[in-house]
N, C-alpha and C positions, 0 to 999 in steps of 0.2 A: 167668541160670544159667551161660552160657558164661563170663562174667566170673569167677564164683565158681570154676569149674573151673580156669580159667587161673591164678587166684590160688593155688589149691592146688598146681598144677603148678609155677608159678614159685617158690613157697616151697620145694617139694621140691628144685628144682634149685639154688636159690641159698643154701640154708641147710644145708650139709652137716653142721654140728654138731648140728642138730636131728635129722637122720636117724640119727645114731649112737646117740642116746639114746631115740628114740621109734620103735616099730615102725609103719611107715606102714600096714601091713595091718590094724592094730587101731584106727585112727582113722576113725570112721564118717563124718566130714566130708571125708575125703580121697578122691580118686579112685582111690587104691591100696587102699582098704579092701576086704577080702574077708570077706563074711558066711559064717558056718558052713554055711549052706544054699546057697551059690553053687557049684553042681555043674557041672563041665565038660560033663557029659552032658545038661544040662537043655535043654529046648526053650522059648525065651523067647516065641515067637509061634506062633500056631496055624496060620498060613498058610505052607506050605513054598514057597520061591522056585523058580519055573520061569521059562522064557524069557518068558512072557507077562504076568507080574504084578509087574514090577520096582517100579512106582510104589507099589502097595499094600504090598508086602513091605518096601521101604525105609522107608516111613512107619511101619509097625508096629515094625520093628527100632529105628528112631530113638527112638520113644517108650519102648520097653522098656529100651534102654541108658541113656536119660536117667534113668529111674527107678532104675536100678542105679548111677548116678553114674559111668558108663563111656563116655559119649559122646565124651570127649576122645580116646579111642583110635581112633576112626574118622574124626573130622573134621580130623585133622592138627594139632590144637592141643597135643598132648602126644607129641612124637616120642621115640624112644629116647634117653635121656640119655647124653651123652658125658662120663663122669666116672669117677674111680677109686673112688668111694664104692660099696662092694659092696652095702650095704643098699639104696641107691636103685636100683641096677641090678637086683637080685633082685626088688624090689617092682614095678618096671616090667615085668619079664619075666613074672612071675606073672600080673599083671593083663592084660597083652597077650595071653598065651596063653589065658586064660580067655575073653576076648572073642572071640578067634579061634575057639575051640571052639564058642561059642554061634553064631557066624556059620555055621560049617561044618554044625552040626546042623540049621540051618534052610534048607539048600540041597539041592536034589534031587541024587540020587546021580550022575546023568549029567553034571551041571555041577560037582559037588564034586571029581571026579577031576582036573579041569584046574586046581584051586586048591591042591593038596596041598603044593606046595613054596614057597608064599608064607610069609614068616616073621612078618609083622605084620598086625594086623587092618586097619590103614589101607590097606595094599597090596591086600588082598582087596576092601575096600569100593570103592576107586578102580577096580580092575579090573572089577568088576561094573557100576559106573556107566558106564565107557567102553564096555563091551560092549553093555549092554542098555537104557541110557537113549536111546531112539530120538529121531529128529527129531520135533518136536512137530507139524509141519505135517499129515502124514497122520492122526495120532491126533486132533488137534483137529478136523479135517474130519469124521472118523467120529463123534466125540462131538457135534458140531453137528448132524449128520444124525440121530443117535439122539434127541437132545433135541427136535428138531423133529417127529419122527414118533411119539414115545412117546405112548401113550394108556392110559387106565384100562381100558377095555372092561369085562370082567366081574370084574376084580380088586377087592378091597376097597380102601378108602382107604389103609389101612396098607400093604398090599402095593404099591400104586401109588406111594405116597410113598417107600418104601424103594428101589424100583427107580429112581425118578427121582433121588433124592438121591445114590445111588451114581454115576450118570452126571454129575450136576452137580458133585459134590466133585472128581471127577477132572478135569473140564473147567476148573474155576477153579484147580486146581493148575498148569495150563499157562498160565493167564491171571490171575496174582495181582495184587492191588492193590499198587502200588509203595510201599515204605517210605520215610518221610521220611529224608533223608540224615543229618541231625544230631539226630535224636530220634524220639520216638514220634509217632503221628498227632495226639495232643492238643496237642503242642507246636508244631505248624505254625501260623504266623500267619494263613494263609489257610484257606479251607474246601474247597479243591480235592479233597483226599484223602477228606474226609468225604462230599463230593458223589459221588465215584466209588464209595465204599462203598455209599451209599444207592441209587445207580443199579444197582449189581450186585445188591443185595437185591431191588430192584423187578423186575429181569429174572428173578430166581430165582422169585418168586411168579407173575409173568405166564406164564412158560413152564409152570409147574406147572398153572395154571388152564386153559391152552389144551388140555392133554391130559385134563382132567377129563371124566367121563361127562356126557352131556347131561341126565341125570336130576337133576344138581346145578345146572342152569342158573339157577334162581332164587337160590340161594345165591351162585353165581358173579357174577351181576349185582349183587347187593348189595355184594359185595367190590370190584368194579371201580368202583363209584360213590364209593368212599372215597378221599380225597386227604390224605396219601399212602396208598399201599397198606399194609395191615397186614402185620406180620411173618409169616414162614412159620409160626412157632409158633402164632400166633393163628388163621391160616387153617386149619392142620391140626386144631386143637382144635375149631373151629366145624364142620368137615366131619365129624369123628368124632361130634359130638353129633347132627348131622343123620342120619348113618348109623345110630347107635344108636336114634334115634327111629323110623326106618323099620323096623329089625329088630323092635322091640317091637310096632309096628303089625301087621307080618306075622304075628307070633305070635298076636295076637288074632284074625286072620283077615279083616281088612278091607283090601282093596287100597288103594294110595295114591290112585288116581283116585276111588275111592268116598269117601274122606275129604274130598277137595276138594269133591265135590258136596254132601256133608253140610254143610260149612262155608258153602257158598254158599246153602244152603237152611235156615239156622238159624232163619229167621223162620217156617218151616212145620214144626213139630215132628213127628217120626215117631211114630205110635202104638206103644205098648208091645208090642202083638202083633207088629208088623212088626220091631221091634228084636230081639225074641227069635228070630224066624225068620232074620233076617240073620246072627246069630251062629252059628246051628246049621245052616242049610240054604243058605247063600250059594253054595257050590260045587256044590250038587246041583240042577242046572237042571230035571231031570225032576220032582223033588218040588215045585219052585216052580210049575211049570206046572200040576200037579195041584191045588195049594192055591189058586191064583189065583182060580178061579171062586167060591170060598166067601167071597171078600173083596170089599169095595167097590172102586170104580174108583180112588180115590186110593191105596189100599194097593197095588193091582196095578201102577200106574204107578211107584211107588217101587221095587218089586221089580225091575221091568224096568230101571229106571235103574241099579241096583246090579249087574246081571249083568256 
């Protein structure tokens, strides 16, 4: 993507004859392109930048500007052109000011006032990076501590996973897998980078399972016996199925412990009379005590077992 942007930029800089005949703002493949709905007052991201959320905000803005084909204006790959070509100068100025407006709109007012006199989007982006990209040591320590202590408790699987993943994603942003210097991961002649990626994913799943509620201990044991560990997507899907099954069981009115006892005693069928009362009167202990004398000993023992 960056190569494509740089290609557009270099073409714009090096081909002055083209810029005199073509309006750069009308070419949708060019980083100078301005869509009719590109409003300077628009808010590209939902999260306003404050002092505490630089990582999340910068990530969101980078994605949004990449979609808009304007990332070159903040990464330094498209500086202000030094040329006498008025068309090119105006096209750059319009796009730069548009990006600058988008940045300012997504910054809190108390911070925005200190950025009013910057003239390029790149200057603002670099200023915020220098100010608020803190040393990763204390933050990594805090994230390590949070990942070690996080637990599901009474949260649903989905809520627990969302909370855990937010911490993990920020953590690995400080500890990324190194890129191969001369190409992609697949082009590396050795398997070192792939092994590092697999190890990171294994740690991801392991830390998630550590904080899982003990009620999922049976599922967790099955997952830990697998070599290699399944992906987080498969783990999450399996836990959701287990949680859904339990929810359905609770709606019927039979506790989880009672189900296990029924499964263990499948060789001794429960009389239909007892089954009916279990569905209707299971949580009414006083009624069960009153009905017990009218039944034989086997039925009474079964009722006591399901209390």
